[in-house]
N, C-alpha and C positions, 0 to 999 in steps of 0.2 A: 113381760120380758120376751115371750116367744114372738109376739107381733113385732117388737123392736128388732129382734134378730132377723126376721124375714125382711123387714124394710132395709136393714143394713146390707143384707145379701143382695137385694135388688139394686141398691146403689152401687155395690161392688161390681155386679154383673154389667150394669150400664157403663161403668167406668172402664171395664175391660172389653166392651164391645160397643163402641160409640155409634151413634145414629148417623148414617150417611147424610140424612137430610139436614143435620146440624153441623156438618163438617165445615171447616173453614174454606174448603174448596167446593162448596155446594154450587157456586156460580162460576166454576172453573172446570175446564177439561171435561171429563166424562159426565160429571153431574149436571153440566149445562147442556150437553149434547146427547141426551138420552131420555127416553120416555119415563114417566113416573113409575110404571110397573117394572122397568128394567132396574132402576135404582133400588126399588123395594126388594127385588130378587137378589141383588148384590148385598143389600143390607142384611138379609136373612142368612145368606150363605157364606159371607166372608169370615175370616178368622183374624182377630186383632192381637198384635203382640208388641211388647216393648223389648227392644234389643239394647242391652247395656253397651257402652263403648267397648269395641274390640270383639263383639259377638258377631258371628257369621250369619248372614241371611241366606246366602247362596254359596254352595261349594261346587267347584268345577268337577265335572264327571258324574254328578248325581242327576237323576232323572228330573227333567223340567216339567213337573206336573202343574205348576202354577207360577204366579209372579207376585211381586209386592208393589203396592201403592204406598209411597212414603207420605205419611200424614205430617210428621215433624221429625227433624233431625238431619243428619248428613251421612251418606253411604259412599264408600269408595269401592269401585269395581276394578279388578286387576287380574292379570294373568301371571302365572309363574313361568319364567323363561327357563330354557335348558341349563343356563348358567347358574340357576338358583336365584337370580335376581327377580324382582317384581316389576312389571310394567303397568302403571296406572292407566286405565282406559277412560274412566269417567268418574265424576263426582256428582252424586244425585241428591237433591234436596226435596223440600216439601212440594208435593204435586207430581213428582217424577215416578215413573214406573221402572222397576228393577227386575231383570230376568224375563222381560216380556218377549223379546225376539226368540229366545230359545224355547219358551213355552209354546208359542203359536206354531213353531216349526216341528212340534212333537219330538224334540231332541233332548239331549242332556245339556246341562249348563256348561258353557265353554269358558266361564270366568268365575272368579270368586267375588263375593260382595260382602264387605264388612262394615259395621257401624263405626263411623269416625267419632261420633258423639252419641249419647243416649238417643235412640231413635224409635219412634212409634210408626208402625206399618200395618197395613191390612193385606192379608193374603187372599188372592182370588184364584180359583182353579181354572185350568185351561178348558176343562169340560164345561164349566159355566160360561166362559167366554164364547165358546163354540155355539152354545145354545142361544145366547143373547144376540150374537151376530146374525143368526138366522131369523130371529124374531123382531129385531128392531133395526131398521135401516139407518136411523140417526146414530145409533151406537156403532153400527158397522162403519160409518164414515169416520167416527172418532177413532176407531181402531186403526183404520188406514192412515189417519192423520198422525197417530202416535208412531206407527211404523216409519212413516216418512221423516218424522222428527228425529228418531233415533238414527236412521241412516244418514241424515244430513249432519247430525252432530258428529258421527263417527268419521264421515268424509272430511269435515272441517278440522277435526283433530289430526287426521293423517296429513292433511295439507299443512297444518300448523307445524307439525313435527318436521316435515320435509323442507319447508320454505322459510319459516320465520327464524329470526335470530333469538338468542336467549332472552334479551330484554323484552322483545315483543311477546314471546310466549309467557314470560312471567307476568307482564301487564295483563294479558288475557286471563290467566288463571286467577289473578287477584280479583278481577271483575267478576268472574264466574263464582268464586267463593263468596264475595260480598253479596251477589244476587241470591245465592243459596241461603245465606244467613240473614236475609231480610233487607238488603240494600241499605245498610246503616253507615256505610263508609268506614266500617271497622271490622276487620277480618280477624277472627279468633283462629289461630292455627291449631287445629285439632289433630293434625298429622305432623310428623317430624319433617325436618328439612330434607332428610334423605328421601322420604316418600314424595315430597313435593317435587324434588328433582326428577324422580321417575316419571312424573306426569308430563313434564316439559322436555323429557329426553336429554338430560344433561347430568353432569357430575355435581355432587353436593357443593364442592368448593366453588364451582362456577356459579351456582345458584346464589351462594352467599355473597359473592362479589357483585352479582347483578342487583341483589337487594340493597347492598351498600351504595351502589351507583344511583338507584332510584331514590334512595334516601338523600343522597347528596344533591340531587336535583330538586328536592323538596316536593317530590311527587307523593311520597309516603313517609310515615314515621314508624319506626320499629321499636317495640317495647316487649322484649322477651318473646312470648308466644302471641303477641297481638300486633297487627299492622293497621295503622290508621291511614286511610286514603285521604290525602290532603288536596290532590288535584285530580279528580276523577276524569275530567275532560282530557287531560294530558295522557293519562293511562289509556283511555279509550282510543285516542288518536294513535298512540304508540302500538297498541295491540292489533290495529288494523282489522278489528272485528267488523264484518260486513253488516 
């Protein structure tokens, strides 16, 4: 019985601290652009957590001592405006890094990040990143690539808010959500329409009208909290994604 108990504990430990070398993203991003020793150091030092829907990963104003690598799930990053309203900045899915920019700048978090659905994430400290950047040039390049990716996404989001019409913004966010959920041409809306409206910078009623219009064009089908993408090419063209 004691031996069985030890085995069960080992299984639980493995379940709560998955092996980086067996991660679905072992051939993607950092796991592809780093030395074996670097991945092993991350494997030993990371903290793995499961965040239920609605649980915060990052809180604005707290010290940014590390960041999260999203293994599975969906996370919404947002800021609280002076008016009390929330402005969505980004939706992060599997393979994305959350809180990275604030972490490497030795700053506090300037946004909140909340799990939109049950999310599995690995926490990596800034101290470890600093050490790995010095020791592994391949990993250093991946860090620079990640920084450029986040800046580019933020620039594109700002441009989108400033220049695109509501229908174009909506088409773009539907493609982003579909990609984050596995590119199945079926988007499960884990956020309310109010929150979705904050991401594209419009009012909820305007968003609802835009959804109805895309439905009338047979670009999408809407069933409560699920949106089926019927014509991905048309959405892609409408979104004007570069």
